[in-house]
DRENNUDO-724225 format. One record per residue (C-alpha): residue number from 1; residue in three letters; x, y, z. Coordinates in pm, 1 decimal. Layout:
BEGIN
<rec i="NUM" aa="ALA" xx="X" yy="Y" zz="Z"/>
...
***
This chain:
BEGIN
<rec i="1" aa="MET" xx="16015.9" yy="10003.6" zz="2525.1"/>
<rec i="2" aa="ILE" xx="15899.1" yy="10362.5" zz="2451.4"/>
<rec i="3" aa="THR" xx="15626.2" yy="10493.9" zz="2219.8"/>
<rec i="4" aa="LYS" xx="15685.6" yy="10677.0" zz="1900.9"/>
<rec i="5" aa="ALA" xx="15571.6" yy="10997.8" zz="2059.5"/>
<rec i="6" aa="GLN" xx="15809.5" yy="10955.7" zz="2350.1"/>
<rec i="7" aa="MET" xx="16086.4" yy="10871.2" zz="2097.2"/>
<rec i="8" aa="ARG" xx="16026.8" yy="11213.5" zz="1928.5"/>
<rec i="9" aa="VAL" xx="16062.7" yy="11384.0" zz="2247.0"/>
<rec i="10" aa="TRP" xx="16374.6" yy="11184.2" zz="2346.8"/>
<rec i="11" aa="VAL" xx="16536.5" yy="11256.4" zz="2004.2"/>
<rec i="12" aa="TYR" xx="16465.7" yy="11625.6" zz="2050.8"/>
<rec i="13" aa="LEU" xx="16639.2" yy="11619.1" zz="2387.5"/>
<rec i="14" aa="TYR" xx="16923.6" yy="11411.7" zz="2249.2"/>
<rec i="15" aa="LEU" xx="16985.4" yy="11697.1" zz="1986.1"/>
<rec i="16" aa="HIS" xx="16896.4" yy="11986.2" zz="2213.4"/>
<rec i="17" aa="PRO" xx="17014.4" yy="11910.1" zz="2567.3"/>
<rec i="18" aa="MET" xx="16851.1" yy="12111.6" zz="2851.1"/>
<rec i="19" aa="ALA" xx="16567.7" yy="12233.3" zz="2628.5"/>
<rec i="20" aa="SER" xx="16263.9" yy="12357.9" zz="2827.3"/>
<rec i="21" aa="VAL" xx="15926.7" yy="12185.9" zz="2809.6"/>
<rec i="22" aa="ARG" xx="15783.4" yy="12486.6" zz="2636.6"/>
<rec i="23" aa="VAL" xx="16045.3" yy="12496.0" zz="2372.2"/>
<rec i="24" aa="ILE" xx="16010.4" yy="12118.5" zz="2306.4"/>
<rec i="25" aa="ALA" xx="15641.3" yy="12169.2" zz="2275.5"/>
<rec i="26" aa="ARG" xx="15665.4" yy="12461.9" zz="2039.2"/>
<rec i="27" aa="ASP" xx="15922.3" yy="12284.2" zz="1819.9"/>
<rec i="28" aa="LEU" xx="15742.0" yy="11951.8" zz="1807.5"/>
<rec i="29" aa="ASP" xx="15401.0" yy="12112.3" zz="1770.7"/>
<rec i="30" aa="LEU" xx="15267.8" yy="11945.7" zz="2076.0"/>
<rec i="31" aa="THR" xx="15101.5" yy="12085.8" zz="2397.3"/>
<rec i="32" aa="VAL" xx="15308.0" yy="12157.2" zz="2704.3"/>
<rec i="33" aa="ALA" xx="15093.6" yy="11901.4" zz="2894.9"/>
<rec i="34" aa="THR" xx="15165.9" yy="11637.3" zz="2627.8"/>
<rec i="35" aa="VAL" xx="15539.9" yy="11698.9" zz="2646.9"/>
<rec i="36" aa="HIS" xx="15542.8" yy="11697.8" zz="3022.5"/>
<rec i="37" aa="TYR" xx="15340.7" yy="11366.1" zz="3017.4"/>
<rec i="38" aa="HIS" xx="15600.9" yy="11212.8" zz="2780.4"/>
<rec i="39" aa="LEU" xx="15903.1" yy="11336.7" zz="2973.8"/>
<rec i="40" aa="LYS" xx="15753.1" yy="11208.7" zz="3304.8"/>
<rec i="41" aa="ASN" xx="15721.8" yy="10868.3" zz="3142.6"/>
<rec i="42" aa="LEU" xx="16062.7" yy="10871.5" zz="3002.9"/>
<rec i="43" aa="GLU" xx="16191.9" yy="10978.2" zz="3345.6"/>
<rec i="44" aa="ARG" xx="16012.5" yy="10680.0" zz="3517.3"/>
<rec i="45" aa="GLN" xx="16177.6" yy="10443.6" zz="3261.4"/>
<rec i="46" aa="GLY" xx="16524.6" yy="10593.0" zz="3310.5"/>
<rec i="47" aa="TYR" xx="16577.6" yy="10753.3" zz="2980.0"/>
<rec i="48" aa="VAL" xx="16575.8" yy="11118.2" zz="3098.8"/>
<rec i="49" aa="THR" xx="16656.9" yy="11291.8" zz="3421.8"/>
<rec i="50" aa="ARG" xx="16633.3" yy="11632.8" zz="3576.8"/>
<rec i="51" aa="PRO" xx="16977.5" yy="11796.1" zz="3635.0"/>
<rec i="52" aa="PRO" xx="17036.1" yy="11939.6" zz="3984.6"/>
<rec i="53" aa="GLN" xx="17133.1" yy="12269.4" zz="3845.3"/>
<rec i="54" aa="ARG" xx="16820.4" yy="12318.4" zz="3658.0"/>
<rec i="55" aa="PRO" xx="16532.4" yy="12099.7" zz="3789.5"/>
<rec i="56" aa="SER" xx="16273.4" yy="12252.0" zz="3541.3"/>
<rec i="57" aa="ALA" xx="16475.8" yy="12092.3" zz="3257.0"/>
<rec i="58" aa="PHE" xx="16526.9" yy="11737.9" zz="3152.9"/>
<rec i="59" aa="VAL" xx="16840.3" yy="11566.2" zz="2997.2"/>
<rec i="60" aa="ILE" xx="16915.7" yy="11226.8" zz="2853.6"/>
<rec i="61" aa="VAL" xx="17046.5" yy="10992.5" zz="3114.5"/>
<rec i="62" aa="PRO" xx="17427.0" yy="10965.2" zz="3054.8"/>
<rec i="63" aa="GLY" xx="17517.0" yy="10634.9" zz="2880.8"/>
<rec i="64" aa="ARG" xx="17182.2" yy="10587.1" zz="2706.8"/>
<rec i="65" aa="ARG" xx="17217.2" yy="10552.1" zz="2334.2"/>
<rec i="66" aa="ALA" xx="16972.3" yy="10587.0" zz="2052.9"/>
<rec i="67" aa="ALA" xx="16977.9" yy="10211.0" zz="1985.9"/>
<rec i="68" aa="GLU" xx="16850.7" yy="10152.4" zz="2350.2"/>
<rec i="69" aa="VAL" xx="16552.4" yy="10362.8" zz="2273.2"/>
<rec i="70" aa="GLY" xx="16470.1" yy="10151.3" zz="1961.5"/>
<rec i="71" aa="ILE" xx="16607.8" yy="10382.2" zz="1694.0"/>
<rec i="72" aa="PRO" xx="16777.1" yy="10177.0" zz="1423.3"/>
<rec i="73" aa="PRO" xx="17147.6" yy="10268.0" zz="1372.6"/>
<rec i="74" aa="ASP" xx="17099.0" yy="10359.1" zz="1000.9"/>
<rec i="75" aa="ASP" xx="16827.0" yy="10620.9" zz="1043.5"/>
<rec i="76" aa="GLY" xx="17061.9" yy="10916.9" zz="1116.8"/>
<rec i="77" aa="PHE" xx="16980.3" yy="10954.5" zz="1488.7"/>
<rec i="78" aa="ALA" xx="17209.6" yy="10702.6" zz="1638.9"/>
<rec i="79" aa="GLN" xx="17515.3" yy="10911.0" zz="1536.2"/>
<rec i="80" aa="PRO" xx="17400.2" yy="11275.7" zz="1481.6"/>
<rec i="81" aa="ALA" xx="17597.9" yy="11489.1" zz="1242.8"/>
<rec i="82" aa="PRO" xx="17886.5" yy="11678.5" zz="1406.4"/>
<rec i="83" aa="ALA" xx="17713.9" yy="12009.4" zz="1347.9"/>
<rec i="84" aa="LEU" xx="17415.3" yy="11897.3" zz="1562.3"/>
<rec i="85" aa="THR" xx="17623.8" yy="11792.0" zz="1866.2"/>
<rec i="86" aa="ARG" xx="17762.6" yy="12017.6" zz="2134.8"/>
<rec i="87" aa="GLU" xx="18112.0" yy="11924.1" zz="2012.1"/>
<rec i="88" aa="GLY" xx="18031.1" yy="12029.7" zz="1658.1"/>
<rec i="89" aa="ALA" xx="17874.9" yy="12358.3" zz="1746.0"/>
<rec i="90" aa="ARG" xx="18086.7" yy="12668.0" zz="1708.4"/>
***
């Protein structure tokens, strides 16, 4: 199970794939060190990984769903609005 702080970072990555640590830190009002710490823990637990084409970034592990992270299906994160997904972006 992950912490609430790690969940915030995971949800951010879910909505903003390939975001840099600095951007995540800025948008979540956290330090870069704190975001990196949470991402390393999420990586160890298998929730995020580093893509080979951009090893400085993190992405959600394919197949991981919001429910696996502990987000209830009725809170709006389990199925993001189409405008917030890559498919819904224009």
